[in-house]
C-alpha positions as CSV (number, residue, x, y, z in Angstrom):
1,M,0.0,0.5,0.3
2,R,2.6,2.3,1.1
3,R,4.6,2.0,-2.5
4,S,1.0,3.0,-4.3
5,I,1.2,5.8,-2.0
6,I,4.0,7.7,-2.9
7,S,3.5,6.6,-6.7
8,S,0.0,8.9,-6.7
9,V,1.9,11.6,-4.5
10,F,4.6,12.0,-7.3
11,I,2.0,11.4,-10.0
12,S,-0.2,14.5,-8.4
13,S,2.4,16.6,-7.9
14,L,3.3,16.4,-11.7
15,I,0.0,17.2,-12.9
16,C,-1.5,20.6,-13.1
17,L,-4.4,20.2,-15.3
18,P,-7.2,21.0,-13.1
19,I,-9.0,17.0,-12.5
20,A,-12.7,16.5,-12.0
21,S,-13.4,15.2,-7.8
22,A,-15.7,13.2,-6.2
23,D,-17.1,15.1,-3.0
24,V,-15.0,15.4,-0.8
25,K,-17.1,13.9,2.2
26,D,-17.6,10.9,0.0
27,D,-13.8,10.8,-0.3
28,L,-12.9,11.1,3.0
29,A,-15.7,8.4,3.7
30,K,-13.8,5.8,1.9
31,I,-10.2,6.3,3.2
32,L,-12.0,5.9,7.0
33,K,-13.3,2.6,5.7
34,V,-9.9,1.1,5.3
35,D,-9.0,-1.2,8.4
36,H,-6.0,-2.8,9.8
37,R,-6.5,-5.9,7.1
38,A,-6.3,-3.5,4.3
39,E,-9.7,-4.1,3.2
40,G,-11.4,-1.3,1.7
41,N,-7.8,0.0,0.6
42,L,-8.4,-0.3,-3.4
43,E,-11.7,2.6,-2.5
44,A,-9.2,4.3,-0.4
45,Q,-6.7,4.6,-2.8
46,V,-9.0,6.2,-5.6
47,A,-10.6,8.6,-3.0
48,Y,-7.3,9.5,-2.3
49,D,-6.4,9.9,-6.0
50,S,-9.7,12.1,-5.9
51,L,-9.1,14.2,-3.2
52,S,-5.3,14.7,-3.8
53,T,-6.9,17.0,-6.7
54,T,-9.2,19.5,-4.5
55,S,-8.6,22.6,-3.6
56,K,-7.3,24.1,-0.4
57,A,-11.0,24.6,0.7
58,S,-10.8,20.6,1.6
59,L,-8.4,20.8,4.3
60,P,-10.6,21.9,7.2
61,A,-12.7,18.5,6.6
62,I,-9.4,16.6,6.3
63,L,-8.4,17.7,9.1
64,K,-11.3,16.6,11.1
65,A,-11.4,13.4,9.5
66,F,-8.3,12.3,11.3
67,N,-10.0,12.0,14.6
68,G,-11.0,8.7,15.3
69,A,-9.1,7.5,12.1
70,N,-7.1,4.1,12.1
71,P,-3.4,4.4,11.5
72,L,-3.6,3.3,7.7
73,A,-6.6,6.0,6.9
74,I,-4.1,8.5,8.7
75,N,-1.7,7.4,6.3
76,Y,-3.9,8.7,3.5
77,L,-5.2,11.4,5.1
78,R,-1.5,13.1,6.0
79,S,-0.4,12.7,2.4
80,A,-3.7,14.2,0.7
81,F,-3.1,17.6,3.1
82,E,0.8,17.4,2.1
83,V,-0.1,17.5,-1.4
84,I,-3.0,19.7,-1.4
85,V,-0.9,22.0,0.7
86,A,1.7,21.6,-2.0
87,N,-0.4,22.1,-5.2
88,G,-4.1,22.8,-4.5
89,E,-5.8,25.8,-5.7
90,G,-6.9,28.9,-3.5
91,E,-5.8,30.4,-0.5
92,L,-4.8,28.6,2.6
93,P,-7.8,28.9,5.3
94,M,-6.0,29.9,8.0
95,G,-8.6,31.0,10.5
96,E,-10.2,27.5,10.2
97,L,-6.2,25.8,10.3
98,V,-6.0,28.1,13.6
99,S,-9.6,27.2,15.1
100,Y,-8.1,23.3,14.4
101,L,-5.0,23.8,16.1
102,K,-6.6,25.6,18.9
103,E,-9.4,22.2,20.0
104,Q,-6.6,20.7,21.9
105,S,-8.7,18.0,22.0
106,N,-8.3,17.6,18.1
107,H,-5.7,14.6,16.8
108,Q,-2.3,15.4,18.0
109,K,-0.4,14.3,14.8
110,A,-2.8,16.7,12.7
111,R,-2.6,19.3,15.2
112,A,1.1,19.5,15.1
113,M,1.4,19.2,11.2
114,V,-0.9,22.5,11.2
115,F,1.7,24.2,13.3
116,D,4.3,23.0,11.4
117,L,2.5,24.5,8.3
118,I,1.9,27.8,10.0
119,K,5.4,28.3,11.3
120,K,6.6,27.7,6.8
121,T,3.8,30.3,5.9
122,S,3.9,32.7,9.2
123,P,6.9,32.0,11.5
124,A,5.9,35.4,13.9
125,Q,2.6,34.2,14.1
126,A,3.7,30.5,14.8
127,D,6.4,32.2,17.6
128,Q,3.7,34.7,18.8
129,M,1.4,31.3,19.7
130,L,4.0,29.2,21.4
131,D,3.7,31.2,24.3
132,G,0.8,29.9,25.0
133,M,1.6,26.1,24.3
134,I,3.6,25.4,27.4
135,T,1.4,22.8,28.5
136,D,-0.2,22.5,25.1
137,S,-1.8,18.5,24.7
138,S,0.9,17.9,21.9
139,A,4.3,16.4,22.8
140,D,5.6,18.0,19.6
141,I,4.2,21.6,19.9
142,R,5.1,21.6,23.8
143,F,9.0,20.7,23.2
144,Q,8.9,23.8,20.8
145,A,7.2,25.7,23.5
146,V,9.9,24.5,26.1
147,E,12.6,24.9,23.8
148,K,11.7,28.6,23.1
149,I,11.4,29.1,26.9
150,L,14.6,27.5,27.6
151,K,16.5,29.7,24.8
152,R,15.4,32.6,26.5
153,A,16.1,31.7,29.8
154,D,19.9,31.0,29.1
155,E,20.3,34.9,28.1
156,L,18.9,35.8,31.6
157,S,20.5,35.8,34.9
158,G,19.5,35.4,38.6
159,D,16.1,34.7,39.8
160,E,14.7,35.5,36.2
161,K,16.5,32.8,34.8
162,K,15.9,30.4,37.5
163,D,11.8,31.2,37.4
164,A,11.9,30.8,33.5
165,Y,13.5,27.4,34.4
166,I,10.8,26.5,36.5
167,K,8.5,27.5,34.4
168,A,9.6,25.2,31.3
169,L,9.8,22.7,33.5
170,K,5.5,22.3,33.7
171,G,5.9,21.7,30.0
172,A,9.0,19.4,29.8
173,S,8.2,15.6,29.4
174,V,11.3,14.4,27.3
175,E,14.1,13.5,29.2
176,S,16.5,15.5,27.5
177,Q,14.8,18.7,28.4
178,V,14.0,17.9,32.0
179,T,17.4,16.5,32.9
180,K,19.0,20.2,31.4
181,I,16.4,21.9,33.3
182,R,17.2,19.7,36.6
183,D,20.8,20.4,36.3
184,T,19.9,24.0,35.7
185,L,18.3,24.3,38.5
186,K,20.3,22.4,40.8
187,E,23.2,24.9,40.5
188,V,20.6,27.3,42.0
189,N,19.6,25.1,44.9
190,V,16.5,24.1,43.6
191,E,15.7,20.3,43.5
192,V,13.6,18.7,40.9
193,D,11.9,15.4,41.8
194,L,12.4,13.3,38.5
195,Q,10.5,10.3,39.7
196,E,7.5,12.5,40.5
197,H,7.7,14.8,37.4
198,F,7.2,11.9,35.1
199,G,4.9,9.5,37.0
200,L,7.4,6.8,37.8
201,L,6.0,3.8,39.5
202,T,9.4,3.3,41.9
203,R,7.8,1.1,44.7
204,W,6.5,-2.9,43.9
205,K,6.1,-6.0,45.8
206,A,8.5,-8.7,43.8
207,I,8.8,-12.6,44.0
208,G,11.0,-14.9,42.1
209,P,13.2,-16.5,40.9
210,F,10.8,-19.0,38.4
211,D,12.3,-21.1,36.0
212,N,12.9,-19.8,32.5
213,K,15.9,-22.2,30.9
214,D,15.8,-22.7,27.8
215,M,13.1,-19.4,27.4
216,K,10.1,-21.9,28.2
217,S,8.0,-19.9,30.7
218,F,7.1,-17.1,28.5
219,D,3.6,-18.8,28.6
220,V,4.3,-21.0,31.9
221,V,1.4,-20.2,34.2
222,Y,3.3,-19.5,37.9
223,P,0.8,-19.0,41.0
224,P,1.4,-15.1,40.5
225,E,-0.7,-15.2,37.7
226,T,-3.7,-16.7,39.5
227,E,-3.8,-15.6,43.0
228,L,-2.2,-12.4,44.3
229,D,-1.4,-13.7,48.1
230,F,1.1,-11.7,49.4
231,S,1.7,-13.8,52.5
232,A,1.8,-17.3,50.2
233,S,5.2,-18.8,49.9
234,Y,5.9,-21.1,46.8
235,E,8.5,-23.6,45.2
236,G,10.6,-21.2,43.1
237,M,13.4,-22.0,40.7
238,E,16.0,-22.3,43.6
239,G,14.1,-23.2,46.0
240,D,10.6,-21.5,48.1
241,V,10.0,-17.7,46.9
242,Q,8.3,-14.9,48.9
243,W,7.2,-11.5,48.4
244,Q,9.6,-9.0,49.3
245,S,9.0,-5.4,49.1
246,I,11.5,-3.4,46.2
247,Q,12.4,0.1,45.6
248,T,14.6,2.0,43.5
249,D,16.2,5.5,44.4
250,D,17.3,5.9,40.9
251,P,16.4,9.2,39.8
252,M,15.1,8.2,36.3
253,G,13.0,5.3,38.1
254,S,15.0,2.1,36.8
255,V,14.2,-1.0,38.9
256,D,17.3,-3.1,38.7
257,I,16.5,-6.4,39.6
258,A,20.0,-7.7,38.9
259,K,21.4,-5.5,41.8
260,S,18.2,-5.1,44.1
261,I,17.5,-9.0,44.9
262,A,20.3,-11.1,42.7
263,P,21.3,-11.6,39.0
264,Y,19.1,-14.5,38.0
265,K,19.8,-15.7,35.1
266,G,16.9,-18.0,32.9
267,A,14.8,-17.0,35.7
268,V,11.2,-15.0,35.7
269,M,10.2,-12.4,38.4
270,Y,7.0,-10.6,39.0
271,L,6.7,-7.0,40.1
272,Y,3.2,-5.8,41.5
273,S,2.3,-2.3,42.4
274,E,-1.1,-0.2,42.5
275,Y,-1.8,3.0,40.8
276,E,-4.3,5.2,42.6
277,S,-6.3,7.3,40.7
278,D,-8.9,9.6,41.4
279,Q,-10.9,9.0,38.5
280,A,-11.9,6.6,36.1
281,Q,-9.8,7.3,33.1
282,D,-7.4,6.5,30.2
283,V,-4.2,7.0,31.0
284,F,-0.7,5.3,29.1
285,F,1.9,3.2,30.9
286,R,5.6,3.9,29.5
287,M,7.8,1.4,30.0
288,A,11.6,0.3,29.0
289,T,13.2,-3.1,29.7
290,A,15.7,-5.2,27.6
291,N,13.9,-8.2,28.8
292,A,10.7,-10.4,27.4
293,W,7.6,-9.3,29.9
294,K,4.0,-9.7,30.2
295,L,1.6,-6.4,31.8
296,W,-1.4,-7.1,33.5
297,V,-3.8,-4.3,34.9
298,N,-6.8,-5.1,37.3
299,G,-6.4,-9.1,36.3
300,E,-6.9,-8.0,32.7
301,L,-3.8,-9.0,30.1
302,V,-3.4,-6.4,28.4
303,F,0.4,-6.1,26.8
304,A,3.1,-9.0,25.6
305,R,6.3,-9.0,24.4
306,E,8.7,-12.2,23.9
307,E,12.0,-10.8,23.4
308,Y,15.3,-10.9,24.9
309,H,18.2,-8.3,25.2
310,R,16.6,-5.6,22.6
311,G,18.4,-2.7,23.9
312,M,16.7,-0.2,26.7
313,R,15.8,3.2,26.3
314,W,13.3,5.7,27.5
315,D,9.5,5.4,26.9
316,Q,10.3,2.3,24.9
317,Y,7.4,0.8,24.7
318,R,3.8,2.8,25.4
319,V,0.6,0.9,25.8
320,G,-2.7,2.8,26.4
321,V,-5.1,1.6,29.4
322,S,-8.2,2.4,30.8
323,L,-7.7,3.2,34.7
324,K,-10.7,3.0,37.4
325,K,-11.2,5.2,40.4
326,G,-9.3,4.1,43.0
327,A,-6.3,1.2,43.5
328,N,-5.5,-0.2,39.9
329,K,-3.6,-3.4,40.3
330,I,-0.3,-3.5,38.2
331,L,1.1,-7.3,37.6
332,F,4.6,-7.2,35.5
333,K,6.1,-10.3,34.7
334,I,9.8,-10.0,33.3
335,L,12.0,-12.9,32.4
336,Q,15.6,-13.2,31.8
337,N,17.3,-15.8,29.5
338,E,20.6,-17.4,29.9
339,Q,23.2,-15.6,27.7
340,E,26.5,-14.8,29.5
341,Q,27.7,-11.9,27.4
342,D,28.4,-8.7,29.1
343,W,25.5,-6.8,27.0
344,A,23.1,-9.4,28.4
345,Q,23.3,-9.2,32.0
346,K,20.3,-6.1,32.1
347,Y,17.4,-7.4,34.3
348,E,15.6,-4.2,35.1
349,V,12.8,-2.0,34.4
350,Q,11.6,1.5,34.3
351,F,7.5,2.4,34.4
352,R,5.6,5.3,34.5
353,V,2.0,6.7,33.9
354,C,1.3,9.6,32.0
355,D,-1.3,11.0,29.4
356,E,-1.4,10.4,25.9
357,S,1.4,13.3,25.0
358,G,4.1,11.8,28.1
359,Q,2.9,14.3,30.7
360,G,3.5,12.5,34.2
361,L,0.6,11.6,36.0
362,R,0.9,11.3,39.9
363,P,-1.1,9.2,41.6
364,L,-3.2,10.2,44.7
365,A,-1.0,8.4,47.3
366,P,1.9,6.6,46.3
367,F,2.2,2.7,47.1
368,D,3.1,1.1,50.1
369,P,4.9,-2.0,49.3
370,T,5.3,-3.2,52.9
371,K,1.8,-3.5,53.5
């Protein structure tokens, strides 16, 4: 499909003569029907070819179609938007584009695309808008707003510089920006709690090791998957095992099982924590681990990945979940294999709770693993 889209974009960009197109709403409806199995792709391709020849007046309708569209449909919509901006007749409907951008519930990638267009066509307007976007729901836009504050702050001194960095911190969710702010504020005796800022979960109950020799236990159901009895004792890989408390002091929230408990090889460990939410809400769990893993929320398996030593990086995995009001139970199964190379020794996890844009969400109260 990608190849055919690129081909259509190229051809459309070369055609200068006006081409009759179907009704924009009809074209959009056909594009939105394409599903994850690419069913309806042929009809969507024809609709895309038609839509791409329309005037710039169709841009607001295309943007509205982003809301609720699936990834395949979004590819079509984004490409059509770009082709029309480059080749469509008429003037850009700037008023409607700005209105779409200001509504933060609109699709975040589409909003970022609109903001980039405004930057190209009216740099001064875009720069002025950034002043009010420090807590924007789009991570891309918020990053730019924070960068603007930081650049200004570097030209200041004393309390003015400190206040600017504190303001920037409110919108920062990217690791590089936050650590720069933390390090700068530390120089003026202002401490930044990165664990709290990022919404990192740092307090867990842990149990194990259970056997994972020959990497055979990804789908083996050990007792913690069927019951959460924190007073129980189970047969483990090296004798009986019980739940124990584990907490990390790492500023970036990395829970190092190998250092905190033992560098078990060919093993399964379970980590348990709770997140107390003030309301029923949709959130994102952002995690990092170099190990195979499974994740349950309130007893429901929400994601799993059987892959060892893929590397570990900030916000490596993103899983959308629905939380209930009150305590939400989080069970994490993490599996280590038996490789002995230096690069294969990481047995740790980094886990945080945030909104869609990456802003950390703090629980009503921290979890106490000793209870």
